[in-house]
N, C-alpha and C positions, 0 to 999 in steps of 0.2 A: 505534497504531490499534486494537489488540485490547485491550478493556477487560473485566475480569471482571464489572463491574456490568451491562454490556449482556447478558452471557450468562446472568445469574441470573434473568431475567424469565420470563414464561410466555405471551408473545404467540405468534401464529401463526407468525411468522418464526423465533422461537427454538425452536419445537417441530419445525421441519422437519429432515429428514435432512441432515446436514452435507455429504454428497456431492452432494445436489441443489443446495445453496447454492454450493458451489465451481464446479460446472458452469455454473450460471446466471451467476454473477459473471464467470467467465472469458469465456464467449461474449458477454455484454453488453459487457464491456470491449473485446474485439477489434472488435466491430461498430462501437461508438461511436468507437473510435480511428481507424478507416479511413473513417468517414463524412465527407462534406463539405457535404451539403445542410442548410440551416438548419432546415427542418421536422423532419428526422430528429433533429438535435441537440436542438432544443427539446423534442420528444416524449420523447427519452431522459432529459433532465433532469427533466421532469415525472414520468416513470415512476419515477425514483429517489426523488423526494420522496413519491410515493404509497407506495412500499415503506417509507419512513421512517415514515409515519403508521401503516401496518399493524404495523410492528415496535414502535411505541411508544417510539422513541428520543427522548429529550428534545432539543428543538430547540437549546437552549443548548449542550448537549454536542456536538451535531453541528457547530454553527457554530464552536465552539472548536477542533475538529479540522480544520475547513476553513481556518482562518486561516493556518496555515503554507503550505498549498498556494497560496492566493490571494496571500500575500505574495510568493512567487516569481513568480507570474504578473504581479504589479504591475510588476516590473522589465521584463518583456517589453513592457508597454504603453509604457514610456519609450523603448524602442529599436526594436522591430520596425516600428511605423508610419513611422518616419523612415528606415529602411534597406531598405524593400521597394519595388521598382519598380512604377510604376503611375500612375494618374490622381491629380493633386494634390487634396487635400481641404482642408488648411489648413496654415499655416506659422507657425513660431515663430522669428523672426529668420532666420538662414540655413538653418534646418532645415525641411524640407518633409515633411509626413505624407501618405501616399497612401491612397486609399480601399481598395486591395487589402491594404495592410498592416494597416489597422484591422480589416478583415474577417477577415484571417488570425489575428490575435491574439484576436479575439472568438471565433472557432471554438475556438481552443486553450482559452480560458477556460471555455466551455460544456462542452467535452469533459472537461476535467480535473475540473470540479465534478460532472458527471454520473457519471463513473466512480468518483470518490472517495465520493460519496454511497452508491452501491450497494455498494461494497466495505466501507465502514464499517458499513452496515446488515446485510449478509449475513454478512460475515466476523467482525465484532466481536460478533455475537450467538451465536458459537460459542466454547467454551473452547479454549484453545490446544492442549491434548492431544487433545481430540476432533477438532479440525481436522487435526492431524498424522496421526492414525489414519485419518481419512477420506481424506487424500491417499494413504496407503498402499493403502487399499481400492480407490481409483480407478486403481491401477496406476502411480502415480508412482514412479520409481526409489527404492530404499531409501536410497541415499546422500543424495539430496536431502531425503528425509523426515527422516533423522537429523540432517542439517545444520540443517534447520528447527527441530527440537526443541532441539538444543544451542545454537543461536544465541539462541533465546529464553531458555533457561535460564541461559546464562553471559554474556550481553552486559552484564548488570548487575554481575556479578562483576568483569569486566574494567574496567568503568567505575569501580568502587570502587578497583581496583588503580591505574588511571590517576590518580585523585585522590590516592591515597596517595603515588605517585611525585612528583606536582606539589607536594604539601605538603612532602615531603622536600627538594625543590629550593629551596622558599621558605625553609625553616628554615636552609638553608645559605647564604642571602643572595642567591639568584638573582633577578634582576629583568630581565624581557625587554626587550631593546633591539634596535635595527637595527644589529647588528654581528655579526662572525663568531663570537664567543663564544656569543651567543644562538642562532645557527643550529646550531652544533655541539651545544649543550646540548639543544636540541629534537630534533635527530637522535638523540642518545643516548637521550632519553626514548622516542621511537618505537621504537627498537631494543630497549630493555629491555621495552617493552610486548609486542613480538613474542616475546621470550624467555620472559616470564612466561606468555603465552598458550600457547606450545608446552609448557612444563613442566606447566601446568595440564591441557592436553589429554592428556599422557602419563599423569598421575596418574589422571585420570578414566577413561581407557581401560583401564588396568590394574585399577582397582577394578571396572569392569564385567566384565572377564574373570574376576575372582575370584568374581563373583556369577553366573557361568554365561552371560554374554552370547554369543550365537552369530549376531549380525548381524540380529536382528529384535527390535523392541519390541512387547510384547504389551499388549493392552487387555482389561479386564474387561467392557467394554460391547460389545454386538453391534449392528450397524446393520441395520435392516430398513425396507424401503420400505412406507409406509402409503398409504392412499387419498389423503390430503391431500397427501402428497409427490408422488404421480403427477399429481394435478390441477394443483398449482403448477408442476411441471416442464413439463407440456404447455402450460399457459397462458403461461408465460414464453417457452418456445421459439416459440410462435405469435407472441407480441409481437415477439421478436427477429427472427424471420423476416419479419414485417411491416415492420420497420425496414429490413431488407436489401432487400426488394422495393421499398419506397418510395425508397430511395437509388438502386437500379439503374434504376427507372422514370424518376426525375427526370433522371438522367444521360443515359438514352437519349433 
């Protein structure tokens, strides 16, 4: 989801303080996730696309990153309407889809897309290292921040290690089948990947200690709240509060 090209622009969203973007994205996601009213969900989705326009994120790139999410949601459309109790809407042979089931999966679809649009726009418009230091400045525990940094740094390394092990198995004539030999070979593959990960972590940790690591990652950039950051934060908090009030009022 985090793309360097998104963070290299000069739009209003990209110039915002990363701490503001993290706070706004988190609050927005929580509010949308617990909302059930249609008007709130539709407004949240519309708000997400408005932020996309302000950020100048190419629509083609945005859609390309929404495809995997909606691919998973597509499976829900095949199952939830037919397994949810409620009023019958239509039937396909012995399968009966309910109105409540369709509404339920539709809410999930809108929620997922609204949250992902805002996360892609706000989070992807910040470099990964700036985002990590912003998390630290917000008081997020150091261990979580370090885990965030190292996961991003070494997940590609471990993926290459996985490919190397798979290629080694293929060179030795391994062909996956549905038998016990295949299951044992795949189990050994996963086990060796854990061993390689542990060994890599030990080497990296010792190298950091040799370079004076004392439990904190330092940054040359200093964060400062500007007028535009305060205006954006107040505006978005007001909008999110409006969604909360609208949700609570409709329920009441």
